[in-house]
C-alpha positions as CSV (number, residue, x, y, z in Angstrom):
1,M,24.2,-144.4,-66.2
2,A,21.7,-143.2,-69.8
3,T,20.0,-140.3,-68.9
4,P,16.4,-141.0,-69.6
5,P,14.6,-139.6,-72.5
6,K,13.5,-136.4,-71.8
7,S,9.2,-137.9,-72.8
8,K,9.9,-140.5,-70.0
9,D,10.9,-137.4,-67.5
10,R,7.9,-135.2,-68.9
11,R,5.7,-138.3,-68.1
12,V,7.1,-138.5,-64.6
13,Q,6.7,-134.7,-63.8
14,R,2.8,-135.0,-65.2
15,T,2.0,-137.7,-63.5
16,H,3.8,-135.7,-59.7
17,Q,2.0,-132.9,-61.3
18,L,-1.1,-134.8,-61.4
19,L,-1.0,-136.2,-57.9
20,R,-0.4,-133.0,-56.4
21,Q,-3.2,-131.4,-58.0
22,A,-5.2,-135.0,-56.5
23,A,-4.5,-134.3,-53.2
24,I,-4.8,-130.9,-52.8
25,D,-8.4,-130.7,-54.0
26,T,-9.2,-133.7,-52.4
27,M,-8.0,-132.4,-48.8
28,N,-10.2,-129.1,-50.5
29,E,-13.1,-131.4,-50.2
30,K,-12.5,-133.8,-47.5
31,G,-9.4,-133.1,-45.3
32,F,-6.2,-134.8,-44.8
33,T,-7.1,-137.3,-42.3
34,A,-10.5,-138.3,-44.0
35,M,-8.7,-138.4,-47.7
36,T,-7.2,-142.1,-48.7
37,I,-4.9,-143.1,-51.0
38,Q,-7.4,-144.2,-53.2
39,D,-9.2,-141.0,-52.8
40,I,-5.7,-139.6,-54.9
41,T,-5.6,-142.0,-57.5
42,D,-9.0,-142.0,-58.6
43,R,-9.0,-137.8,-59.1
44,A,-6.0,-138.3,-60.8
45,N,-7.3,-140.9,-62.9
46,V,-3.7,-143.4,-61.9
47,N,-3.6,-146.9,-60.2
48,R,-1.5,-146.8,-56.3
49,G,0.7,-148.6,-57.8
50,T,1.8,-145.4,-59.7
51,F,1.0,-143.5,-56.3
52,Y,3.5,-145.9,-54.3
53,A,6.1,-144.8,-57.3
54,H,5.9,-141.2,-56.7
55,Y,5.2,-141.5,-52.5
56,P,5.5,-143.9,-50.1
57,D,2.4,-142.0,-47.9
58,K,0.1,-139.8,-48.5
59,Y,1.9,-138.3,-45.3
60,A,5.5,-137.5,-47.2
61,L,2.9,-136.5,-50.1
62,L,1.6,-133.2,-48.1
63,D,5.2,-132.7,-46.3
64,E,6.2,-131.8,-49.8
65,L,3.9,-130.3,-50.7
66,I,4.2,-127.7,-47.4
67,C,7.7,-127.4,-48.3
68,D,7.3,-126.2,-51.8
69,Q,3.8,-123.8,-50.4
70,F,7.6,-122.4,-48.1
71,Q,9.6,-122.6,-51.0
72,A,7.7,-120.1,-53.1
73,L,6.5,-117.8,-50.2
74,L,10.4,-117.2,-49.9
75,K,11.1,-116.8,-53.1
76,K,8.4,-114.4,-53.3
77,N,8.7,-112.7,-50.7
78,L,12.5,-111.7,-49.6
79,P,14.9,-110.5,-52.2
80,P,16.5,-112.0,-54.5
81,E,19.6,-112.5,-53.1
82,P,18.7,-112.3,-49.5
83,C,21.3,-111.9,-46.3
84,W,21.7,-112.1,-42.5
85,N,19.8,-108.4,-42.0
86,R,17.2,-107.2,-39.7
87,Q,15.4,-106.6,-43.2
88,T,15.9,-110.1,-44.5
89,L,14.8,-111.3,-41.3
90,R,12.4,-109.3,-41.1
91,L,10.7,-110.3,-43.8
92,L,11.1,-113.6,-43.1
93,V,9.6,-113.9,-40.0
94,K,6.7,-112.4,-41.9
95,V,6.8,-115.3,-44.4
96,V,6.5,-117.8,-42.3
97,L,3.5,-116.1,-40.3
98,E,1.7,-115.5,-43.5
99,H,3.3,-119.8,-44.0
100,F,1.1,-121.1,-41.2
101,E,-2.0,-118.5,-41.0
102,D,-2.5,-119.9,-45.2
103,E,-1.5,-123.5,-44.2
104,Y,-4.0,-123.9,-41.1
105,R,-6.6,-122.5,-43.1
106,Q,-6.1,-124.8,-45.8
107,C,-5.4,-128.3,-43.6
108,E,-7.5,-129.4,-41.0
109,P,-6.1,-128.6,-36.9
110,S,-5.2,-132.4,-35.8
111,E,-2.2,-134.0,-33.6
112,V,-1.1,-135.6,-37.3
113,V,-1.2,-132.3,-40.0
114,D,0.2,-129.5,-37.3
115,P,3.9,-131.5,-36.7
116,L,3.7,-132.5,-40.4
117,I,3.6,-128.3,-41.3
118,E,5.9,-127.0,-38.4
119,R,8.9,-130.1,-39.1
120,A,8.6,-128.9,-42.6
121,T,8.4,-125.3,-41.7
122,K,11.3,-125.7,-39.3
123,D,13.7,-127.5,-41.2
124,A,13.4,-124.9,-44.3
125,L,13.8,-122.1,-41.6
126,A,16.8,-123.6,-40.6
127,N,18.8,-124.1,-43.4
128,L,17.9,-120.9,-44.8
129,L,19.3,-119.1,-41.6
130,L,22.1,-121.6,-41.8
131,T,23.1,-120.5,-45.4
132,W,22.6,-116.6,-44.4
133,L,25.0,-116.9,-42.2
134,R,27.5,-119.7,-43.2
135,Q,27.5,-116.2,-45.6
136,E,28.3,-113.6,-43.1
137,Q,30.9,-116.2,-42.0
138,R,32.4,-116.1,-45.1
139,A,32.4,-112.4,-45.3
140,G,34.8,-112.4,-42.4
141,A,32.1,-111.7,-40.0
142,H,32.7,-113.6,-36.2
143,F,30.2,-115.4,-34.0
144,R,30.7,-116.0,-29.8
145,V,28.7,-119.3,-30.8
146,P,28.3,-122.0,-33.2
147,I,25.9,-120.7,-36.1
148,E,24.6,-123.8,-36.5
149,T,23.3,-122.9,-32.8
150,I,22.2,-119.1,-34.1
151,A,20.3,-121.0,-36.9
152,R,18.1,-123.4,-34.7
153,V,17.4,-120.8,-31.9
154,V,16.2,-118.1,-34.1
155,S,14.5,-121.3,-36.4
156,W,12.9,-122.3,-33.0
157,S,12.1,-118.6,-32.0
158,I,10.7,-117.9,-35.4
159,L,8.9,-121.6,-35.0
160,G,7.3,-121.0,-31.7
161,A,6.0,-117.6,-31.9
162,A,4.2,-118.1,-35.3
163,V,2.4,-121.4,-34.1
164,H,1.5,-120.0,-30.5
165,W,-0.1,-116.7,-32.6
166,Y,-1.9,-118.6,-34.4
167,Q,-3.2,-121.2,-31.8
168,E,-4.2,-118.2,-30.3
169,G,-6.2,-116.7,-32.6
170,I,-4.5,-114.2,-34.6
171,K,-5.3,-111.6,-31.6
172,L,-2.4,-109.3,-33.3
173,S,-1.2,-108.3,-36.9
174,A,1.5,-110.4,-38.5
175,E,3.1,-106.9,-38.9
176,Q,2.5,-106.4,-35.0
177,V,4.0,-109.5,-33.7
178,A,6.8,-109.7,-36.7
179,D,8.6,-106.0,-35.0
180,D,8.3,-108.0,-31.4
181,I,10.4,-110.9,-32.3
182,L,12.6,-109.5,-34.9
183,L,13.0,-106.9,-31.7
184,I,13.7,-110.2,-28.8
185,I,15.8,-111.7,-31.7
186,V,18.1,-108.7,-32.6
187,E,18.4,-107.1,-29.3
188,G,17.8,-109.5,-26.4
189,V,16.4,-110.3,-23.4
190,A,18.9,-109.0,-21.3
191,R,18.8,-105.2,-23.4
192,L,14.7,-105.0,-23.8
193,A,14.7,-105.5,-19.5
194,P,17.7,-103.4,-18.6
195,D,16.4,-103.8,-15.1
196,T,16.5,-107.3,-14.6
197,K,20.1,-108.8,-12.9
198,W,21.1,-111.0,-14.3
199,E,24.0,-112.5,-12.8
């Protein structure tokens, strides 16, 4: 299969970037729900067919924007070679909290947008945690439950706490919430409530 010319690749990338920026600008003005494909294409100065060559709909575009923003936050805030340890987990929790605060502030809360933000973040978070756990496993760590289960449970714990924190009006600082979530993940409920009978 022939490689497309570099000039074509650049045109595709440029159009892709124009559509993304047009969507961001339009969302800031109108909100996601009111934004139409026509709004995006008018602002980007392209036709609707060009939009559909890149995205099936505005939901796919928003999903990509959310994922990219989350990945950029991770890259900016985590160490260059992050791994499964207390310090990195705490940083990760803070990044997720900040991500939710930014995303909900940029996009109006709605039955459509909230699940998109949560799903995009959940997938990226679970994959990242699974990568870290696989590194630990290759280094000789042994886990009593499958690492896929650990990644899923920890990602849902972080995500659920972040959603609750934001939706309840951010009554505690991100620092305090990150410390609380980390303590539960690392120590577990049994150790945090030693008087409770677990039999």
